N, C-alpha and C positions, 0 to 999 in steps of 0.2 A: 725407578720405573723400568720394567723389563718388557720386551716384546713377547717373550715366552717364559712361563714359569716351569720349574722342574717338578712341581707338585700341584695337585688340585685340592683346595681347602675343604671341599665337600667330600670328594671321593677318598682322599688319602688320610683323613683324620676322623676321629669319633668325638662329636661334641659332648662336653661334660656339663659346663655351666658358664654363663656370662657373669663375671664378678662385678664389673663397674663400667660406667660410661660417662663421658663428659664432652663438653662443647669446646670449640675454639673461639677465639675472639679477634675481631677486626679492629685494629688500633691505628692511630695516626700520631704524627708529631704535633705538638700543640699549635704550631704555626699553620697547619693544614686548615684551609678555610672551612670545608664541610664539617659539621658537627654530628651528623647522623647519616644513615644509609641513603635516605631519599636525596639529601643534598649531595652526597658523593655520586649517586647515579646521575643526577641532573648535571653535575659538573663534568662527569665522564662523557656524557652525551654531547655536551657543548664543546668539550676539549678532550678528545680521545687520546689514549696512550699514556696516561699517568702510570709511572712505575709502582709496583708493589712488591714487597719482599715476602718470602716464605722460607721455611726451614729446608727446602730442597725440592727438586723435581720429583713429582709423583707422590709427595707426602700427602697426608690427610689434609694439612693446611692448604697446600697447593690445590688439591681437588675441591676443597670447600670454597676457595675464592673463585675458581673457574666455574663452579656451579652457580655462584652469584652472577658472574659475568654473562654466562649463557642465558640464565633466566631473566636478567635485567636488560639484555641486549646492549651491553656496553663493551668497550675495549680498554683494557688495562694491560700494561706490559709487565710480565712476570720476571722478577729478578730472584733466581734460586740461590740460596745460601747453603753452606755446609753446616747446617744446624741452626736452631732457633737463637742461640746466643749471639752469633754473628749478625743475624738479622736484627735483633733487638738493638745491638750496639749502633748499627747504622741508622736505624729509625730514630733512636734517641739523639743521635748526633745530627740528624736532619739530612743525611745523604740521600735517604729514601724517605718519603713522607708517609707511606701507608704500608701495613703489613698484616698478614693473617698469621696468628701465633697460637700456641698452646696457652690456655688460661693461666695455669700456675706460674710459668716463667714471666708472664706479662704483669702479674699482680703488683709486685713491688714498684714497678715503674709507673703503673697507673695510680697507685696510692701516693707516690711522691710527686705526681704531676708532670713527670718527664714524658709520659705518653697520655693520650686521651682515648677513651673507648668509643667506638662507633656502633658496634653490634656484636652480640654473641650468636653462635650458630646452632644452639640447642633448641629443643622443642619448647622450652620455657625459659624464663629469665633465671640467671644464676643467683642463688642465695648470697653468693659472695659479692655480687654487683647488681643488686635488685633494681637500680635505676637505669641500667643499661638495657635497651630493648633487644629483642631477638631479631634476626634477619627476617623471619617469617612474619613479623608485624608489618614489614614493608613489602616483602615478596612472599605471599602466602604459600605455605607448603615447602619452602626451601629451608632445609635443615641439614646439618652435617655433624655427626658425632664420631668421636674416637671411642672404641669399645675394647674391652679386655676380657678375653675368655680363656678358659682352660680346656685344652683339647687332648685327646689321647690318640694312640695309633689306630689305624683302621682295624676293624674287627675286634676291638676291645670287648671282652665279655660284659654282658649287661649287668650282672651283679656287681662287678667292679665299678662300672659307670655309675650305678645307683649309689653305691657306698661313697664314692668320691664326691658325687653331687651333694649328698646329704651333709657330709663333713665340711665341704667348702662353703655351703650356704650357711651352716651354723657359725663358722668363723666370721663370715662377712656380716653377720648380724651383731657381732660384738660392738658395743658402742664406741670403744676405743678405735677399732678398725674404721668404723663409719666416720668418726671425727677426723682421722688422719687422711682418709680419702677426700672428705669434703674440703679439707684445708688446701688441697691441690686441685679443686674444681671437679672432682669425680663423685658420682652418685652410685651407691651400691645397687646392683640389680640382683637382689637375692631371691627372686622368684623364678629365675631362669631354669626350668627343667631342661634336660637334654633335648627333648623334642622341640621345645620352644626355641632353644638356641639354633637348632638345625633349621627350623622354619624361618627364623630371622635371617640366617646366613643365606638361605636359598632365595630370599626376597631382596636382600641388601646387595649382595655381590653383583647380580646382573645390572644394577642401576649404573655402575660406573663405566663400563666400556662405551656406552653411547655418549656419555659426557666427555670422555677422553677424545672420542672421535669428533664430537661437535666443537670442542675447544681447540682442536688441532694439535693436541699434545702428542709428542713423539718421544720414544726412549732416546737417551743420550749415553 
C-alpha cells in the first residue's frame, strides 16, 4: 500500500476489457469456535482483538476483511504476511486462527479439512463451494472482488481498442478458458465493453480511500 501512486488508473490508461473476476474467502482453523460469519461477529464483539492473517498490507484480501470489520463494527487484529502461502501455513498450523485468502490457494486445504470456510466475499455463492454463504448474506451489500482487466496506454486509438476488445472477448468465451478460470475460482466477464470497464473503474476505485481511512490503515 502506497501513500502516493506514480500513475492514475483512469487518466493514464485506456480500458479495453475486463476478463475475469473472483471472490476471496474467509477461512479458519478447524478449532476456531465460530462456524459462520454471524458467530464470528458475535465473538469479536464479546472478545475484541482476534488476530487474522492476510497475504499482505493493502492487498485485496486485507481490504476485504477491513470492509467486513468496518461494516460489522468489530475489532480484529491484522497480521500481514508476505504472501498467501505463508498465511495459509500459519492458519493450518493454528498459529493464527482466521485468514482472508484467495479462493484458489485455499481450496485444497478446505477439501482436506485442514481449514474450514466461513464465508466468500463475492456477489453470489461460489460454484466451487455452493454450501458456503456469502458475506452479504450476513452483512447485506458487503462484497469484495478481485478483478482482472486488460488496459492499454492513454490515448490508444479507438479502432485498436475495439479490435483488442473483440478478440479478447472471443478468447474468453472458449470453454477451455472458462473451465480453467473456474477451477481457480474466477468467472469470465466477457460482456465488458471498454465503456463498461471505464464506468466500473470510475465507480469502484473511489470506494476504497474512505474504507482505508475508516479502518485506520496506513502505508508501511
